[in-house]
N, C-alpha and C positions, 0 to 999 in steps of 0.2 A: 271554863270551860276549857280554853287554848292550852293556858298556863296547864291543868292540869293532865293534861295530856301528852305537850312535850315533859311534864318531869316523869309522868309515866314511863315516856321514851329513854328518858336517862336514865331512870333508874334501870328502865333492862336492858338498856348496851350497857351500863355499867356492871350486869351482874353476868353478862354474857362474857365483858373485856376479862372479869374475875374469873367465869368456870374458862373461861380460853389458855389464862396465865396460869391457872394450876392444871389443866389439861397437860399444860405445854413444858409444866415444872416437872408433872411426873414422867412424860413422852424423856426430859430429857436424863432426870436420874436412872429411869432404867437402861437404858441405849447405857450409860455412862457404864452401870453394875454389868450391861452384855460384852462390853469391846474390855474391859479388863479381865472377863472372866476367859474373854476368846480364845482360843486354843486351838486352830488347826491339826487334823493328824498326819498331814504329812509333811509339813514342812515346820521350823522354827523359824519364828519370826517375831521372840519377844512379847512382852507386854505393849499390848494398842489400849489409845483411851480415843472419846469421843473429843472435837474438837468442835462444830455447833452443833445446831439442829432447827431447824425453820418448817413450824407446823403452818401450812395455810389454808383456815377454817375455810372459806370463800371457793378456793380452789380442792377445796379437798387432797391436799399432796403437801408430805412431810420428806425434807429434803433433809438428808443425814452426811456430816462431813468427819468421816475418822479420820486421822490423822497418819502422815504416811506407811508406821508402820504395818497397817491394814493393808498396804497395795504391797507389800512385797510377797503375798502366800500368789502362791494361781489361782487362776481367775479358769473357773469351765461351766457351759452352763448348766449343772448340776449342782456345783457347790453354787451358783448363785442364785439360783432358787433358795437352793436351802435357809443362805442367809435373809434370802427377804421371809420367809418362812416360821424361821427362828425368832429375828426381829414381830412379827405382826402379831405371835404369838405373844408378847410378852407388853405390848402395846394395851393401853388402857379401853374399854371398851366404845367408847363414841369415837375411835381415832384409824378400830382394828381395819377399817372399809375404808380409809385413803390409801390414797395412791402414792408409793413410797421410792425413794431412789437413795440409793448411799456412794456418796461418793469420795474418793480416795487417790492421793497421790496425781491427783486436777482431772482424772475421768470418772466415770459412774464405773461400776463395774462389771456391769455388762461389756460397757467399753474395751475391757484389760482381760477377754476374752481371748488369745490366739486367734486369727486365720483359721489355721488350721484345725483347730478345736473347734468350731464353729457349728452347727449344725445346721443352719440356715444362711440368710444375706452375710455376709464379706466386708470386713468394714473394707472401701477401694482405696481410701485414703493410704492403707500402708499396703497397699498388691503395687507388684509392676503390673500391671493390667493393662496401662499403654504406651510403657518404656520397654523395645524387644529393641537388642543387636541382633541385626541381622548381615553383621560381614562373617570374615571367618574369623575362627579361632586362631590367638597368638602362634600358636605351636597347637598341631596333629603330628599325634604319633601316626605315619602312614601303614608301618609292615606292620600294626598290629592284626592278628589275624581273624576278630570279631569285633560286628557293630555293637554300639552300646546306645540304644534308645529309650529309654527311659530312667538314663543317671542323670549324672548331672555332666554329658558330652555338648561341649564346647559354650561353658560355665568355667569364669575369671572369679575366682575365691581368695585371699590375702586374709592370711595367716600369722603369726606369732608365737614365739616362747618366749618368755619374759624374761628382762635385763642382757645380763651378759658383763666383761669385765668391762671396765669402761676407765680414764684418765679422774681421778678424784684432784682437779683442781687446785684446792689450797690443802692438798697435803702434798704436792707434783711427786705424784706418784699412780701405780694404776692398783686397781682394788676390785672385788666381786661389791652389788649390789646390796646382794642378802647378806646372813653368817651362813658360816658352814653348820651345819645341824644334822647328826642323824648317817652321817658320813657323808653328805650333800650338802650345797647349796642352790639356792633357788635359781642361780642364773644359770646354771648345769641342769638340772630336775627336770625341770619344761620339758628339756629339749631331747631328752629319752622318750615323751611321748609324741613328740611333733616329727622328729624326724623319721623312725622306726618304724611307724602308726600312722598318722594320722595323717601324714602327707598321700605315702603309698598307698592308702584305702581310699583318699579321692582321686588322686591320677586314674589309679583301675576301674575308679568310675566313672571316667572321662574328665573333668575338672582341669584346667590350666589351677596351676598352684601358681603363689607368689610370695614366698618372706621374706625379710627386707634382715635379716639374717643370712650370715651362709648358712646355706642348705651341707655342705658335703664336708664331711669329716676329712677327711684325703687334703694329711700334709704337707702334702709336696701340690708343686704351680708351675704348667708349665705354659708359656703364650706363646702363641704364633700368628706375627703379626705382618702384614704389608709395609710395615714401618721397620722391618727389622727383627730381632732378637735382642735384648738388651742381655741375655747371660750365658752368653758364647758357647750354645751346643751345640748341633746337629740338628736342629731343629729346622723345619722350611716350607716358606708358604712361596706357591708357584701358579702362576697366570696360563692358562690354552685358551687363546681366543679360535672363531672361525670363522668363515668366510662373509658372514652378514655383521657378526658381534668383535669386538673388541673389548679388552675393559681399560677403561679412565679415567683417572681420577676427580672424586663428588667435589663441589663448592662448599661442603659442608665440611665440619674439622672432622676426625675420627678417634681411634683409640692409639697411641701411642707409648709403650711402658720409657722414659726416658733415663729414671732411676731406678734404683731395690727401695728404699725408704719415701714412705707421702710426707710432706706438714700440714700443717693447715689452709685449708682452701684449694688447694695444687687437686687438680682434675686432669686425672689420665686422657680423657676421651675429650680433650681439647689441643690436645699434643703432637695429634699424627693425624692420617687423611684414612677416606675411604677410597673402595674401589667400585664402580658400577657398570657392568655391559646389560645390552639389549637383548630382552629374551627372545626367545623359538621356538616354534611350539615340536621338537625334532626332537629326541634326544640323542645323547652324547656331541653338543658343541661343544659350544664358551664353556670353562668350568672355572670356578679356583679348587688348588687345592690347600689343607696345614697340617703337614707331617708334623708332632710332636717328636722330640729326642723325648721319650718314657725315664726318667732315672730308675725306676725298679716299677719290677709289675705288680698290680693293683689295681682297686677301681679306682677308676676318674670322672668327679661328673664333668661335663662338656656342655659349655659355656659360646653362644656365637653372640658377633656384633657385627652392627651394621646400619645404616643411617636412613632413615625415611624418609624419601623423595616424593618430589609431584606425582610423580609415576609410576611410582615402590607399586610391584607388582602383589598378591594377596598369597599367593601358592612357592613362597621360594622352594627350593625343592636342595633339602639336604640331605646327605650320607654320608653317616658313621660308620665307618669300618674298622671293627674290633674283633676282640680273640673270638667272637661269637657268631661274625660272618661282618652279615650287612645289614644297616636299619634305616630306615628310610622317612625323613620327616619334610612337613609344612609349613612354612615359618610366613607368617602374616606381614612382610619388609613395610606395609603402611603404618601399622602400628610398633610402639615397642625401640624407636631406634637410638642410636646412642646409649647402650646402656647393653650388660650384661643378659642374658636369654638362655637360660636353662633348655637342655633338651634332653639330658636324658642322662644317666653312669651306668659306662659302663666298665668293663676289662682291658689292657690294654699289656701288651708282653714289654719288657724293658725294652732301651734303646727308640731305634728312629726306621720305623720301616712300614713300608708297603701295603701290609692289612693293620695298622693302626695310622690313620687320618681319618680329616674330615674334608669333605668334596662339598663345594656348591655347585648344581647345575642354573644354564640358564636356561631350561626348559622349563616354557609356563602355560600353560591357555590364555592366559592374558596378556595384551602387549602393554612391553613397557621394563623396567626394568630390574635387577637384580643388586642389591648390593654388598660388595662381601668390604671385613675388617676383620678386626682380630678375632681369635678362636682364642678359651681358655680349659685346658683340662687341668681339674683339682681345685680343692679351696683353697690351698696356703698356709702360710702362717702369717698374722697379721704386720699392716706395712705401711700402716699408719701412725706417724709421731706426734708425741703428745711432747714437746718442748723437748725435743730431742728423746726420746723412750718411747718404744713400740712396746708392745705388753710383750710378748714373749711367749705370745700362746697362739694355738693354731685358728686360722679366722676366725672357725662355727663358733666359738668362746667369745669375742667379743660383741660389743654391742650392737646394735642396730646403727648406729650415725659412722660407723669406718666401715663399712660393707655399705652402706648409701656411699660414701665418700670414695669407694676403690669403683663405683658401678656407674659415675658420671653422674650421681644427681649433683642440681644448683649444690651452690653454698646452704641459702638461705631453707632450701629445706634439713639438713642436717647440722648446720648452724646459727640456730636461731638466734642466740647469748652468745651468736660472733666470740667462740672459744673461748669462755669464761663459765661455761657451768656443762660440762659432758652431761651430767646426769639428768638436765631437764632437755639437755638438748635428745637425748636419747630414746628417751619417754617419747618424744615430739615424733620423732624423722621417725617411730614408728606409721605413724597415718601420717605423718607430712608426703613422707615417700610412694603409700600407696592414691596418694592422690594425685602426683605429680605425674605418675603413671594414669593416671584413670582419666586427667584429665582431657576435656576434651571430647570424652564419650557420652551415650547415653544415661550413663550415671552420674556424671559429672561432666553440664555441660559449661558447665558457669567459668569454669579452671584453662588453661592452658597448661596443659602436658602433653602425655604424647599417645592417647588416646585408647588404652588397654583400656575395657569395659570392666572391670571391679566389679561385684555384685553385693558384696556385703567382704564383714573384717569378722577378725575374732580374735583375742590374745586371751592367752593360757598362765594364768600366775598362779601358784602355791603361796598359801597365806597365812600369818599368824595365829595364835592359839595357843591354848592348848588345854588338857583336860587332866586332872591329879588322879581318876577314877579308872581312866582306860575308854572312857566314852570317846566316839567321833568324833570331832570337830567337822566335816563333811564341805561341802562344795557353797560357794555362794555367788552370784550373778549382781553381772554393773551394766546397767545401756544408761545413758544419757536422753533425755528430750529438752529442758529448756536451755535450747541454743538456736540461733539461726532462724528466729519467729516457730520453732517450732518443726521445722522442714528439713528434708537430709539435699541435700545438692541437686535434686533430677526434684523435686516439690515434693515429695514422697511421708507420710506422716512419719516423724520421728520415733513415732511410738511402734509403728517395725523392728525396730531394735528391742524394745522387750519382747515381741513379741519371740523374737531370737533364742534370747536368752531367756526365758523360760522353757523354750525348746530344751535346751540343751540340760537346764535343771531335771527338767520334767524325764528325759532319755536317760539323765546318769546315774539318778536313783533306781529308776526301774528295773536297768541291767545291770549296776552291781548289785542288789540287794538279790536280784534272783538269781547268780552265780556266784555268788558270794556269802559262804554267813555271817552278814554283818549289821546290824540295825546300822546302814549308812543314814546320814542325816544330810537333807537338806535342808539352806540355810535360809536368808532371804535372795531377794531380787532388790537389790538397789539403784535408785535413777537422780542419779548425781554429778556432781561435775568429774568425770574424771577423761586426761587428756585421749586416751586409747579410745574413747567411745563418744565422745567430744566431736573431736577433729577431723576423723572418718567421714567423708560427705556419704558414704551410701552406710546400712543400713548396720551395724555394730556389736560387739556385746565383753567385757570381758570375763571368764569364767576361772574364778579363785577356786581349783580342781578339789585341794585338800591343805593343809597344816603342816607345814614341813618345820613344825615348828611341835609337832603333838605326835607321841606314839603311837598311839593307835592307827591315826591317821599311814602316816610312814610304813609298819605293816606291812597294809595294804599294797600303798605309794610303792615299793622298789620291788613290789612282786614285778616279772615282766606280763606273766597271767592277765591282773590287772591292770599295767597300762592299756593291752589292747581290749581288753574288755572297755573302758573307758572310751579308747582312741574310737574305739567303734561306734560307742554311742553319740561322738562325738559328729563324724560323717553322719550316719545317721539322720542327725536332728540341721544340720546340714542341707541334708539331699531333702527330707522335707522341709523345711523351710522354703528353699530355691523353688523347688516347684510346686507349693505353696503357692509362693508371690506369682507366678506364673500361671498358675490350673492345670498344671499338665501333671497326671499321675508316673509313679515313679515306683522302681526296684528294687529292695537290697541284694549288692550283690551277697553271693554266696557265701561262708562259710572253708576254709578249707581239706580237700579230699581229704579219706584215709585208709584204713587197709593198703597201701599200696604196695603192689608186688612185680615181680619179673620172672620168669620164667625163660626156660629157653622151648622154642617153637617145634609145630610140630613138622615143620618145615628146616630145609638145609638153611643154618645161615640168617635165622630168626629168634627176635625177642619178641616175649608174647607181653605188652604188659597192662595190669587193670588196676582197679582202685573203686573204693566207694562214698558215692557225694555224700555229704551231711546237709541235712536239714536243720533251719536254727529253729528253736522252739519259741523264739522273743519275735521274728518276724519272717511269717508264712509266706511271703512274696523273697525270703530269698531260698531259695529251689534250686538247684543247680541245674540249667536248659542245654549246656555243652562244655568240650573240658578242652582243655589248650596247653597239648606235650610239647614240652623243652627241652632240648637233645642238645651234649656238650659232648664233642667230641675229644681224648684224651684230658690235654689238661688246659682245653681253651675253653673259651666260652661259652654259654648258652644262648641260641640260638635265638630266633624269634616267633620261636615254637608251632606248630600245626594245632588246626582246631578239630576235634573229634565230636561225634551224636554219641558215643556210649562211651561207658564205664573200661572198656577196653580196649587197645589197638597193636596192632602187628606193625615192627620195625625189622627193615631189612639191614645186616652190618657185611663187616667185615672181618675175618676173625689176628684176629693179634692187635686188635686197638680196643681198651676199654672206652664202653662207650655210659657216659650218668646223664638222667633222667629225670625231671622232676613235674608235676602236673596241678596244674588249678585248674578251677570250678568255675566256667561262666555264665552269666544269664544276661538277661536284656539292661539289666541293672550296672555291670562293670564285672570286675572278674575277681577271686579272692584271694587270699594269700597264697603263696609254693606250698606245694604237701615236702617230709624233708626229699633227699635227696638222692634217689638207687644208681645203684649204678650195674656193669653188663661186663662180663670177657669171654669170648670164646679163643679158644688154643688151638695153634696151628695143628703141633697134639696134643691132643685133651691126652691123658693118665686118669685122672679123676674131674669131679665136680663138688665146686663149694658151693655151699648157702652162705653170706653175711643177713646176718636177722639186726637190725638193728631199732636197739630197744632203749638209747639212748632219746627220748623227748624230753627231759626237765628242765625246766627254766625254772628258776626263783631267784630272789631276794636273797642277801646275806642272812646271815645264821642270829635266830631272832634270841634276844636276852631279855625275859619275863616270870619278876621271882618280885619280890614285894620289897625289896629295896632296889633293885635294877632293871632297867629295860635300855631297850635301844640294839644296837646292831651288832653283832663280834666279825668283822671280818677276818678275825686270825684262825678262828674255830671253820669259818666254811663264808668266801665272799661270794661267795651264790651264783646261778649260770645264770648269765643276759640271752636276752635274745636276738645271735647272732653277736652283737657286742655291748657296751654298757658306754656311753661319755655323761654320766651322769654319777661318778664318786669322788667328790675330793679327797678321801682319805677316811683314817681308818676313825672311830672313835672312840673318845677318850674320855670322856665322864659320863657313868652310867647310873650318880646317885637320881633316886626317884626324887628326895628332897628337895633339888635343885630344877623343879620341872618350871618349867617359861623363864626361867636364870640361867644356868650351865647345863642342863640336861641337855645331851647328845653332843657337847662341843667334838669337833672333827678337827682330824690334820688336814694335811693338802698335798701328801704327796702324789695321790694320781689327777690331778686335774690337770686335763692336755693331754692326758693317757685313752685313749682306744681302745680296752680293754674287751677282749678277746671271751668270746660265748660260747651256746653250742652254735657250731657252724648247718648242720644234719646235712651235712655230708659227709661224714666216717667211713660207710662201705666205699668211698670212692680209694683210701686213702690205706684203708685193708685191703682194697681189690688192688691196688698197684702193688702191693706186697706180695702179695697170692702170684699174681699176674709175674713179676722178678723172679719167682723162685722155678717158672718153666713149666708145662706138662698140667698145669689147673686152666678150667675153665672157671666160675664164679656167676653167681645171678646174688639176687638181694630183695630183703622183702622186711615191710615193715615187723613188729613184733606184733603189731592189730591181726594182721594176713594170718598167721602161725595159730594164737590167740584163737581167731576164729576159723582154724581148720581149711582156710580160704590154700594156705599150700602147707605141703604133706613134707614132713622135716623126712620121714625115710626114703624120699626119691631121694636123696644124699647121701656121700657116705662124710660128709665132712660138711660140717656146722657153726659156724664162728657168728657168735651172739656177741651184739656190742652194747656196752651196757656204760661205759663213761664216769660221768658224774649220778647216775638211776639211785634215786633213795628217797623214802618216803617222807617229804621232808616236816610233816605238819604245816602245808600251808592252808590259807579259806577257801582256796574255789573249791565249787563242789563237782566241777567239773576234769579235774587236773592231778591225776591221779599216777606217783611212780616210783611204784614196789618196781623193784628190781624183777621178783620172780612172782608173776603173781598165776593164783589159783590155778587157772588154763592151762599158763605159760610152766609149770612145773610138773604137772598133768602131761605136756606136751614132748618136755622134754625127757621125763621120767621114760614112758613111749618109747622117746628116741635110743636114749640108750640102750632100756629092752632088748631093742634087733640089733645089736648091734654099732651102733655108732660112733660118732667120733667127736666129739665137741671142744670145741674153744672156749670159754666166757675170760671179758677182760672187763675191771671195775673196776672205781676206786668204793664201793660200797658193800660188795656183797658178802660180805660179813658180820657188820654192822645188821645192814637193812634188815637181815634174815636171824636175826636173834631175838626177834624178839615174840618168839612162841615154838613150843616145840616142836608143831608141827612144822613150820621153816625150816628150826634147824634138823630136824631127819631129813627134811630134803638132800640139803647143804653138806650133810656127811655120811647119808647113804647114797646118795645118786650122783653126786660131784664131787665127796670123796674129800668136803674139808670142814674145819670151824674153823670159829670165828675165833682169833689173840685178841688182839686189840690194835688199837687203831693207832697208827704211828705220829711220835709227838719231836719234831727235828727243827732245825733255822734255816734258814741261809733261804738263797733263790735257788739250789736247784735242790731235789733229792734224786742219789745215787744209786745205782742198779747193777750187782752186778751174778753171771747166769751164763750159760750158752754160749760158757767163752768169750761176753764182750762183757764192758761197761756203761752203762746209760747211764740219761740221766732222764728225770722230765722236772715242768716246771712248778715252782710249788707258790711262790706268786703273782698276784697279780699280772700279766704283760698283756703287751700286742699281741705276740704273736700261735697262744694258742692257751685256751683255758688253762686255770692252775687246778691242779690235787694235793691242794691245802694239807689233808691231811690220811693218806689211803691206809689201808683196811692190812693189816698181819692177819695171815691164814696160817692155820696148820694142819698139816698131816691126816685125813684119816684111812685106817687100816694100814692098804700095800699101799699107799700114797706117799711117793717123796719130795722135798723139795726138790726146784731148779731152779731157780733165780732167790735173793736175800736183798736186804738195804741195805747199803755200806753200812747206816746210822747203826749198830745195834745189829747190827747182823740176823736180822727176825726173818721168815719168810714170807717169800712178797707172788709165790709163784707153785703151784704144788704139779705134777701130772698122775696120774693113776692108770696104769697099762692091766687091764682084768680081762682074763680069756673070753669076756664077751664086748666090753665097748673098752671106749679105754677115755677121759677127759684132764684136758689143760686148761687151769685156771690161774688167773694173774689179779693179783690183787693191787692193780692202775690197769689207766686206759692201756690197753696198747697204741693207738693214738695219739697219746701225748707222750712217747720215746724220740725226743727230736730229730735225731739224726733222722733220713730216708734209705740210708745204708744198713744202721744198725734195726730199723725197724725190716729193710727186706731179712738182713740174716736173720732176727729172730720168727720172722714168719717161717724162715727157712728150715728149721730147727725143727718148728712145731708141725708144720706138715711133712716131715719128715718121719718123727714121731709117731704120728697118724697112721702112717704108712707103710716104714718097717714091718716085713712079717709080718703084714696085717690080710686075712685071708678073708677081709670082708671090705674091701676096698671096690668090691667088683659092681656094685650097683653104678 
């Protein structure tokens, strides 16, 4: 009987085991099919597979292990829930009620939901819950006229643009780390996101931002030092002592520039001395002054240096005297000593001036010392020699390895390979510099360093890869968890870096698709061993923003509108990430204002400024709360701004002086980018008033070539219009052959490397206004074209109107929000009504004919109202375009340069009716300007931009002739 019972038990167990094996096999087969067919809607992760599955019949659980590709996607509560729901649907009946857990990339998919998107409990191991920096920020801009409370105030962020010029040890020459493709190289391209857009956005949110590559594009460099000035200029270092405080030599070494060129391993921060003085609570006691001898008027970054001493104070007071006034900074000298510390970028006049200098006061709320060492003005040229050779390029184009040496970093930080492999050193130094600076802070407590509390880092790259069908390659994110036992330096779980990478990719895809007519691709999130994500002591991510090898990506990548949108998405990601890490609410800084206008006030010698705040449809918190009005007097620089509560402001002025203004919107999250710059002037002996209308809003990439056989960018046709400037272009594209995609398609020259190409400064009302001022007897105000189109400014109030169109034209960009038509329908109606009322209209722009030749209605406006028609586009060669007329011989730039935007192929226009040509292009004698003198109104139309006339004397003479034409025997000037 016992044997029978045992036999039955064994048979039963065998049947159960066989049944379990069959069920487990069915589960495995169905899951294999599920993962092979899995394709998330929002991301391209490739084909996934099942690694293994474990069914526990006793505990009624199923553990599913997918390959790493499954982890490349973003996980949200809803996607995790859907994944489990879909898997349950395909499981065999007997196990459908088992508890299921899916693992990928070393974690369950629920664990891969970023903290920022979790509905309930956060993963505290990834947060900075118990990590708080309680000291003063490294640098505080004390002159900021508003307070940031829900932005990045007091936060320290490290980020960098990829690569840079480096010394190729094996070839004994300098070169780029990436090829020249589509008019750029990755070494230059990513700079055009970081420097003009992302860093200013983060700083506008209150952050301290450090980049291991030089950030200043100024090629000149002036160093003023207590140890003397090697360059033999008239720069001065001065000290003034007080009754209680005198300047003394510190026990630590300081900066001294003993030579022009530095060799491997030489550290200028060990060659000199530094000075210190005891602090006092009263103002204007002891101070040190650095007065530079500026070689050329322009913008210069200001860097200070000091030593962090045992009793250094956290509120060292620096004053920067510049063309716009005085800007005050507080520097925490307890951290960051022995390197260059960036304060800001300011305009300085040429020469040595008492209104151009830096002053360090010993005034402090704390008892201790302030320290003075060298002050640097400008980014400069590369001065690190490798085997006797320098790069020959501005320092901002070099790799981080060489900036780190010039900044006094220890040799192991930038030369781990001891001078034998600059490429590997350059890759590693980006992270090691951050670790050295942050060593000893709460975020990197175990490493010796300068104590700067960096909380995160980001590396911006572009990637290789191409499509032959004009599809987008898109954005890739990279992070690293398999290092240091899965922890960052402060004990935070390294999956905090995955959260950061996820936020970057999510925001980029969302914002780009919302604003541009493109199906932007979100690629994978790789958990891989990359130096820039492995070595940093803090959460870090690499963002491969797009493929520099793919034409469709670069068509967007060259567009400044895309660069702004992508950079704003990165800024918002950083804001969301850091505020989530600290469980803090955040507000996104506003967008720039619109409809800016200046009118003469009702009271004598006043101006009334008005504008409109702009809401961001992508960000409900990005609403303007207040505004800052910045003022420039004459040719000076802008002041520190005045905060106003409403979208209007009245300013008192002195007659005889040109005033310029720009406006930003602010809220608790920070400050927007500035508006265009408008100008106004009240003549002491006014005989008429002029309204200057700024219609030159366009920013764009180079002309696009897109045919079945060719693809690329034709800079010879149109090099594009940069936002302020462009440092990303290497040269003209040489290969357009689509059949060579991924091989030679996009190959480009090097003629523009090292050139800071001038773009749209949005400051042309000032140039026009100075010419009007010089004519004598005319007052002027200015406004945006939107202010005219919305009827908030009445043209009929002004006897003369000057419409600036520059390089404005509808250029077929992919943005849904950028429209650059020379004469929009509302503008056509406003100008037609103005002319019918007897107005006098000056129009200047390079594409006023061709841009209006696209429809019968547009042609009728130019022919019947403005009295010209399109002839052809000027085809010529050389660096300049010659123009004759009005008794002058003029020239305008045709090729990209550093002084003024180029006018590559301006229109030739032909007069209509009784209009007549008044200026011609030297090459071909084709009309460049026409004038119409009717009984009812007058027009003067230039098919080249007035502001592109190189010499100011010629601009003044031309404007005087135009104003004389408008006013001579004209009874309509009594308005």
